[in-house]
C-alpha positions as CSV (number, residue, x, y, z in Angstrom):
1,M,0.0,0.0,0.2
2,T,3.2,2.5,0.3
3,E,2.6,3.5,-3.4
4,W,-1.0,4.7,-3.0
5,K,-1.8,8.1,-2.2
6,A,-4.5,9.6,-0.9
7,T,-6.2,12.7,-3.1
8,T,-8.9,14.2,-5.3
9,L,-9.6,14.0,-8.8
10,R,-9.3,17.6,-9.2
11,N,-6.6,17.7,-12.1
12,K,-6.5,14.5,-13.3
13,I,-9.6,14.3,-15.0
14,H,-12.0,16.9,-17.1
15,I,-15.5,16.2,-17.3
16,K,-17.5,18.2,-20.4
17,H,-21.0,18.6,-20.2
18,G,-23.3,17.3,-23.0
19,Y,-25.3,19.6,-25.5
20,P,-28.5,20.7,-24.8
21,F,-30.4,19.0,-28.0
22,K,-33.8,20.3,-28.7
23,G,-36.8,18.6,-28.4
24,E,-38.5,19.5,-31.4
25,F,-35.7,17.7,-33.9
26,F,-36.1,14.3,-31.9
27,S,-37.2,11.9,-35.0
28,D,-37.1,8.2,-35.8
29,E,-36.0,9.6,-39.0
30,G,-32.6,10.8,-37.3
31,E,-29.4,9.3,-37.9
32,F,-27.8,9.8,-34.3
33,I,-28.8,8.3,-30.6
34,V,-28.9,10.9,-27.9
35,L,-27.6,9.0,-24.6
36,T,-29.4,9.3,-21.6
37,P,-28.3,7.8,-18.1
38,G,-30.7,5.1,-19.2
39,N,-28.1,3.8,-21.3
40,F,-26.0,2.9,-17.9
41,Y,-26.3,-0.2,-16.1
42,E,-26.4,0.6,-12.4
43,E,-23.2,-1.5,-11.7
44,G,-21.5,0.2,-14.8
45,G,-21.5,-0.5,-18.4
46,F,-23.4,0.4,-21.8
47,K,-26.7,-0.9,-22.5
48,R,-28.5,-0.1,-25.8
49,Q,-32.1,0.6,-25.4
50,T,-33.6,-0.9,-28.5
51,G,-37.0,0.6,-29.0
52,N,-36.5,3.4,-26.7
53,E,-33.9,5.2,-28.4
54,K,-34.2,9.0,-28.8
55,Y,-32.9,9.7,-32.8
56,Y,-31.6,13.4,-33.4
57,L,-32.3,15.1,-36.6
58,G,-31.3,18.8,-36.0
59,E,-27.7,20.6,-36.3
60,F,-25.6,20.2,-33.5
61,P,-21.8,20.8,-32.8
62,K,-19.8,18.0,-34.0
63,S,-17.7,18.0,-30.9
64,Y,-20.4,16.2,-28.8
65,L,-20.5,13.3,-31.4
66,H,-18.5,10.5,-29.4
67,K,-16.0,8.3,-30.5
68,K,-15.8,4.5,-29.8
69,G,-13.8,3.9,-26.5
70,D,-15.3,7.6,-25.0
71,L,-15.7,7.5,-21.2
72,I,-19.0,8.8,-20.0
73,V,-20.8,9.4,-16.8
74,A,-24.5,9.8,-15.4
75,M,-24.5,13.2,-14.1
76,T,-28.2,12.8,-13.0
77,E,-30.3,10.0,-11.3
78,Q,-32.8,9.2,-14.0
79,A,-33.2,6.0,-12.4
80,E,-32.0,4.5,-9.0
81,G,-28.8,3.8,-8.5
82,L,-27.8,5.4,-12.3
83,L,-25.9,8.6,-10.8
84,G,-22.2,8.2,-11.3
85,S,-22.3,5.4,-13.3
86,C,-19.9,5.0,-16.1
87,A,-19.7,3.5,-19.7
88,I,-17.6,3.0,-22.5
89,V,-19.0,4.2,-26.0
90,P,-18.9,0.9,-28.2
91,E,-19.1,2.8,-31.5
92,D,-17.8,5.4,-33.6
93,N,-20.1,8.4,-34.8
94,Q,-23.5,6.9,-33.7
95,Y,-24.1,8.5,-30.3
96,L,-24.5,11.9,-29.0
97,H,-24.1,13.0,-25.2
98,N,-26.8,15.2,-23.8
99,Q,-26.7,17.8,-20.7
100,R,-27.3,14.8,-18.2
101,L,-24.1,13.2,-19.0
102,G,-20.6,14.0,-19.0
103,L,-17.6,13.0,-21.0
104,I,-14.3,12.3,-19.1
105,T,-10.9,13.0,-20.4
106,V,-7.7,12.1,-18.2
107,N,-4.5,13.5,-17.4
108,E,-2.6,10.4,-19.0
109,N,0.3,11.4,-16.7
110,E,-1.8,11.0,-13.8
111,V,-4.3,8.8,-13.9
112,N,-5.4,5.6,-16.5
113,K,-8.6,6.0,-18.1
114,M,-10.0,2.2,-17.9
115,F,-8.9,2.6,-14.1
116,I,-11.1,5.7,-13.5
117,Y,-13.6,3.9,-15.2
118,H,-13.6,0.9,-12.9
119,L,-12.9,3.2,-9.8
120,F,-16.3,4.6,-10.6
121,R,-17.8,1.3,-10.1
122,T,-16.9,0.9,-7.0
123,N,-19.3,1.6,-3.6
124,Y,-16.9,3.8,-2.3
125,I,-17.2,6.3,-4.9
126,R,-20.8,5.9,-5.6
127,K,-21.2,6.8,-2.0
128,Q,-19.7,9.9,-2.2
129,F,-21.3,10.7,-5.5
130,R,-24.7,10.3,-3.5
131,L,-23.8,12.2,-0.6
132,T,-22.3,15.5,-2.6
133,S,-25.6,15.5,-5.4
134,T,-28.1,17.8,-4.8
135,G,-32.0,18.4,-6.0
136,S,-35.4,17.3,-4.3
137,K,-36.4,15.2,-6.9
138,V,-34.1,14.2,-9.3
139,K,-30.5,13.8,-8.1
140,H,-27.6,15.3,-9.9
141,T,-24.1,16.4,-9.6
142,S,-21.6,18.6,-11.2
143,P,-18.1,18.4,-12.4
144,D,-16.8,20.1,-9.6
145,R,-18.1,18.1,-6.9
146,I,-16.8,14.8,-9.1
147,Y,-13.1,16.9,-8.7
148,D,-13.2,16.9,-5.3
149,L,-14.2,12.9,-4.6
150,K,-11.5,11.4,-2.2
151,V,-9.9,8.6,-3.5
152,E,-6.4,6.7,-3.0
153,L,-4.5,6.0,-6.6
154,P,-1.6,4.3,-7.1
155,S,1.2,4.5,-9.8
156,I,0.3,4.7,-13.4
157,T,2.1,1.2,-14.1
158,T,-0.3,-0.1,-11.3
159,Q,-3.2,1.3,-12.1
160,E,-2.7,-0.1,-15.9
161,K,-2.4,-3.9,-14.0
162,I,-5.5,-3.6,-12.5
163,A,-7.4,-2.3,-15.6
164,G,-6.4,-4.6,-17.6
165,V,-7.4,-7.8,-15.4
166,L,-10.9,-6.1,-14.8
167,S,-10.9,-5.4,-18.4
168,S,-10.7,-8.6,-19.4
169,I,-13.1,-9.8,-17.4
170,D,-15.8,-7.7,-18.9
171,A,-14.6,-8.3,-22.4
172,K,-15.3,-12.0,-21.4
173,L,-18.7,-11.0,-19.8
174,I,-19.4,-9.1,-23.2
175,L,-18.4,-11.8,-25.6
176,N,-21.0,-14.1,-23.5
177,K,-23.7,-11.7,-23.7
178,E,-23.3,-11.8,-27.6
179,I,-23.1,-15.4,-28.1
180,I,-26.3,-15.6,-25.6
181,G,-27.8,-12.8,-27.7
182,E,-26.9,-15.1,-31.1
183,I,-28.4,-18.4,-29.7
184,D,-31.5,-16.6,-28.6
185,T,-31.8,-15.2,-32.4
186,I,-31.3,-18.9,-33.8
187,T,-33.6,-20.3,-31.5
188,K,-36.4,-17.8,-32.2
189,S,-36.0,-18.2,-35.7
190,I,-36.3,-21.9,-36.1
191,Y,-39.3,-21.4,-34.4
192,D,-40.5,-18.5,-36.8
193,Y,-39.4,-20.5,-39.7
194,W,-41.3,-23.7,-38.7
195,F,-44.4,-22.2,-36.7
196,V,-45.5,-19.1,-38.0
197,Q,-44.0,-19.1,-41.3
198,F,-45.3,-22.3,-41.2
199,D,-41.8,-24.1,-43.5
200,F,-40.9,-26.3,-41.3
201,P,-39.4,-29.9,-43.3
202,D,-41.8,-31.9,-44.9
203,E,-41.5,-35.9,-45.5
204,N,-39.0,-34.8,-48.4
205,S,-36.9,-32.3,-46.1
206,N,-38.3,-29.6,-47.9
207,P,-39.9,-26.4,-46.9
208,Y,-43.4,-27.2,-46.4
209,K,-45.2,-24.2,-47.1
210,S,-43.0,-22.9,-49.9
211,S,-42.9,-26.1,-51.4
212,G,-46.4,-26.1,-51.9
213,G,-48.1,-27.8,-48.7
214,R,-51.7,-27.8,-48.5
215,M,-52.9,-24.9,-46.2
216,G,-56.7,-24.2,-45.3
217,W,-58.3,-21.1,-44.0
218,N,-59.1,-21.1,-39.8
219,D,-61.7,-18.7,-39.1
220,E,-60.5,-19.1,-35.7
221,L,-57.0,-17.8,-36.4
222,N,-58.0,-15.6,-39.2
223,R,-55.5,-16.8,-41.1
224,E,-54.1,-20.0,-42.8
225,I,-52.4,-23.0,-41.4
226,P,-51.7,-26.2,-42.6
227,D,-54.2,-28.7,-43.3
228,S,-53.7,-31.4,-40.7
229,W,-53.0,-28.6,-38.1
230,Q,-55.8,-28.0,-35.5
231,V,-56.7,-25.2,-33.3
232,K,-56.3,-25.4,-29.6
233,N,-56.5,-23.4,-26.6
234,L,-53.2,-23.3,-24.5
235,S,-55.1,-24.9,-21.6
236,E,-55.5,-28.1,-23.8
237,V,-51.6,-28.3,-24.3
238,I,-50.0,-28.0,-21.0
239,D,-50.4,-30.3,-17.7
240,R,-50.9,-26.8,-15.4
241,I,-50.6,-23.7,-14.7
242,A,-49.9,-21.9,-11.4
243,T,-48.8,-19.0,-9.6
244,G,-46.0,-18.1,-6.5
245,L,-47.0,-16.8,-3.3
246,N,-47.6,-13.5,-1.7
247,P,-45.6,-13.0,1.5
248,R,-48.4,-11.4,3.0
249,Q,-49.9,-13.5,6.0
250,N,-47.8,-16.2,4.8
251,F,-44.1,-15.6,5.3
252,T,-41.8,-12.5,6.1
253,L,-39.4,-11.1,3.3
254,G,-35.6,-10.5,4.2
255,T,-34.7,-13.6,6.2
256,G,-32.7,-17.1,5.2
257,S,-30.8,-17.3,2.6
258,N,-33.2,-18.5,-0.6
259,F,-33.8,-16.4,-3.3
260,Y,-37.7,-15.1,-4.0
261,V,-37.8,-14.3,-7.6
262,T,-40.2,-11.5,-8.7
263,T,-40.4,-10.2,-12.7
264,K,-37.4,-7.9,-12.1
265,N,-35.5,-11.2,-12.0
266,I,-36.7,-12.5,-15.3
267,D,-35.1,-11.1,-18.4
268,Y,-36.0,-13.0,-21.8
269,G,-34.4,-16.3,-21.0
270,K,-32.3,-15.3,-18.0
271,L,-32.7,-15.6,-14.3
272,S,-30.6,-13.1,-12.1
273,L,-30.2,-15.0,-8.9
274,D,-28.4,-12.3,-6.9
275,D,-28.8,-9.5,-4.5
276,S,-31.7,-7.8,-6.7
277,C,-34.0,-10.8,-5.1
278,D,-35.3,-10.5,-2.0
279,K,-34.4,-13.6,1.0
280,I,-36.5,-16.1,2.5
281,D,-36.2,-19.1,5.0
282,D,-36.4,-22.6,4.5
283,E,-39.9,-22.7,5.8
284,A,-41.1,-19.8,3.3
285,L,-39.4,-21.8,0.2
286,E,-41.5,-24.9,1.2
287,K,-44.8,-23.1,1.8
288,I,-44.2,-21.5,-1.6
289,N,-43.1,-24.7,-3.4
290,I,-46.6,-26.1,-2.2
291,R,-48.3,-23.7,-4.4
292,S,-45.8,-23.5,-7.2
293,E,-44.3,-26.9,-7.7
294,L,-41.3,-26.1,-9.8
295,K,-40.0,-28.5,-11.5
296,S,-37.4,-29.1,-14.3
297,G,-38.9,-28.6,-17.6
298,D,-41.3,-26.0,-16.4
299,V,-41.4,-22.6,-18.1
300,L,-42.1,-19.2,-16.4
301,F,-43.7,-16.2,-17.5
302,T,-44.0,-13.0,-16.4
303,S,-47.8,-12.3,-15.9
304,I,-47.5,-8.1,-15.1
305,V,-45.4,-5.2,-16.7
306,P,-43.3,-6.0,-18.3
307,V,-45.7,-9.1,-19.4
308,G,-44.3,-12.0,-21.1
309,R,-40.6,-12.6,-20.1
310,T,-39.9,-16.4,-19.9
311,Y,-37.2,-18.7,-18.4
312,L,-37.3,-22.4,-19.0
313,I,-36.3,-24.2,-15.9
314,Q,-33.6,-26.8,-16.6
315,D,-32.5,-27.8,-12.9
316,T,-35.2,-28.3,-9.9
317,P,-34.8,-25.4,-7.7
318,D,-33.6,-26.2,-4.6
319,N,-32.9,-22.5,-3.5
320,W,-35.5,-20.3,-4.8
321,N,-39.1,-20.0,-6.0
322,I,-41.3,-17.4,-7.2
323,N,-43.7,-14.7,-6.2
324,E,-47.3,-14.4,-7.3
325,S,-46.8,-12.3,-10.3
326,L,-44.8,-15.2,-12.3
327,F,-47.0,-18.3,-13.8
328,T,-45.2,-21.5,-13.9
329,I,-46.3,-23.7,-16.7
330,R,-45.9,-27.1,-17.3
331,P,-46.1,-29.1,-20.7
332,D,-48.6,-32.2,-21.5
333,A,-45.7,-34.5,-22.7
334,D,-48.5,-36.0,-24.8
335,Q,-48.8,-32.9,-26.8
336,I,-45.6,-30.6,-26.5
337,T,-42.3,-30.3,-25.2
338,S,-40.3,-28.0,-22.7
339,E,-38.8,-26.4,-25.6
340,Y,-41.9,-25.5,-28.1
341,L,-43.8,-24.0,-25.0
342,L,-40.8,-21.8,-23.9
343,M,-40.8,-20.3,-27.7
344,L,-44.5,-20.4,-28.0
345,L,-44.4,-18.3,-24.9
346,S,-41.6,-16.1,-26.1
347,G,-43.2,-16.0,-29.8
348,D,-44.5,-12.2,-30.9
349,E,-47.7,-13.3,-31.6
350,L,-48.5,-14.3,-28.4
351,N,-46.7,-11.6,-26.4
352,Q,-48.8,-8.9,-28.6
353,F,-51.8,-11.2,-27.3
354,A,-51.0,-10.8,-24.0
355,K,-49.9,-6.9,-24.3
356,N,-53.5,-6.6,-25.6
357,V,-55.5,-8.6,-23.1
358,S,-53.4,-7.1,-20.1
359,V,-55.3,-4.9,-17.3
360,G,-55.1,-3.0,-14.1
361,S,-55.1,0.6,-13.3
362,I,-51.5,0.1,-11.4
363,F,-49.7,-2.5,-12.9
364,K,-51.3,-4.0,-15.9
365,G,-51.2,-7.7,-16.2
366,I,-52.8,-10.6,-17.5
367,R,-54.9,-13.3,-15.8
368,I,-54.3,-17.0,-15.8
369,E,-57.8,-17.9,-17.1
370,V,-57.1,-15.3,-20.2
371,L,-53.7,-16.7,-20.8
372,S,-54.8,-20.2,-20.7
373,N,-57.7,-19.3,-23.8
374,Y,-55.1,-18.6,-25.7
375,K,-55.6,-20.1,-29.4
376,L,-52.8,-21.5,-31.2
377,A,-52.2,-23.4,-34.4
378,H,-51.1,-27.0,-33.3
379,S,-49.3,-29.4,-35.0
380,S,-48.2,-33.1,-34.2
381,L,-46.4,-34.2,-31.5
382,K,-43.5,-35.8,-33.9
383,L,-43.1,-32.4,-35.1
384,I,-42.6,-30.7,-32.3
385,K,-39.9,-33.2,-30.7
386,N,-38.0,-32.7,-33.9
387,F,-38.1,-29.3,-33.3
388,S,-36.8,-29.7,-29.5
389,L,-34.1,-31.9,-31.1
390,K,-32.7,-29.0,-33.1
391,V,-33.2,-26.3,-30.2
392,A,-32.8,-28.2,-26.9
393,P,-29.0,-28.4,-27.5
394,L,-28.8,-24.5,-28.0
395,L,-30.9,-24.0,-25.4
396,Q,-28.2,-26.0,-23.1
397,R,-25.3,-24.0,-24.5
398,M,-27.2,-20.6,-23.4
399,R,-27.7,-22.1,-19.9
400,L,-23.8,-23.1,-19.5
401,I,-22.8,-19.4,-21.0
402,E,-25.3,-18.0,-18.4
403,K,-23.9,-19.9,-15.4
404,E,-20.3,-18.8,-16.7
405,Y,-21.5,-15.4,-16.6
406,H,-22.9,-15.5,-13.4
407,Q,-19.4,-16.6,-12.1
408,L,-17.4,-14.3,-13.9
409,T,-19.6,-11.3,-12.4
410,K,-19.0,-12.6,-8.8
411,L,-15.6,-13.0,-9.6
412,R,-15.3,-9.2,-10.9
413,D,-17.4,-7.8,-8.1
414,W,-15.2,-9.6,-5.4
415,L,-12.1,-8.7,-7.2
416,L,-13.1,-5.0,-7.9
417,P,-13.1,-3.7,-4.4
418,M,-10.1,-5.8,-3.5
419,L,-7.6,-4.5,-6.3
420,M,-9.2,-1.1,-6.0
421,N,-7.8,-0.6,-2.3
422,G,-4.6,-2.4,-2.7
423,Q,-5.7,-5.6,-0.8
424,V,-5.1,-8.0,-3.5
425,K,-2.3,-7.0,-5.8
426,V,-1.7,-7.7,-9.7
427,Q,2.2,-8.9,-10.7
């Protein structure tokens, strides 16, 4: 620790406020995306807000157009935990930063840019951000307040080594995310090709509809479907649908070491068992399981906003269970497979249906009986099993990568404070 010195960030970094982009020039026809704190993960890192981007069509100073590798920081809260979050801009000439963000440049004789990025992810710095922020409704900070943050810095050489270790883990996490995204795209494409476009392989391994397979109009679905297919309600192809349990008069949250999963812990094929989950004890876990009865092969479905996020359970849970806002749905093995059920529940058609029928004054959601009455074009079990033979290995691969992702995240989160206070040294 002898090389570490207590200091501040003044004269070591410079923060440039964003530009006041005018609202009347936001347009879907714009070329550039205006970044906001919503493009940051709370723990740090860049997030693309697919479907929520604000594009800019007007004129602006070109100095506010980001370059790949720029370090930006959230200067306002916007959402809880985002104040002080940092991100590295991933592409050239695509993103603009507005007044709620700051562009960080560094005095390279004093600090390493990537070291600053990781430093801003530590709880010690984030706490200082909160303490020095102002605003009764929306918390915000200023460059001057950031310059006065108290830090301990090692030599430039040590900073570079620390940043290298943490950045290498981040690079692997990004790669894992990209692979997971690619697998997700492939599985959805196969499902769409077979069960939406009806170009599943026929008896000659040719695409059914495109090769002239017989189709017939169905009044219930208001579309053509293969002649041999039937229309069924979801309830006819599943074995059971249930929910978890509300803690009210049943158990107390915050005790024990088991995870209590809610909608916020499910994100399109991903389950986050971490500090974002409430905790429950063993007795509560047993009470919930009587109602939910989670098993391997069940599919979870979020019933309130955001409605329609899914997760396939591939191992029977032993330390977690769900609340009442999640449905657990089990396939009827004589009708469909777990992989097919997952893709059906994740599909655009069912998701649009769920959004259209969701009700509620505060939190919109879909009821079990409404979802159970969803109508689908049902094929033969043989075809569905053939689909699963193609998709199951991909989903298993995704699961293994997801496990590795969580293990690496835990390693990074353990290393971060240890490296930043000199408890762990890098040779």
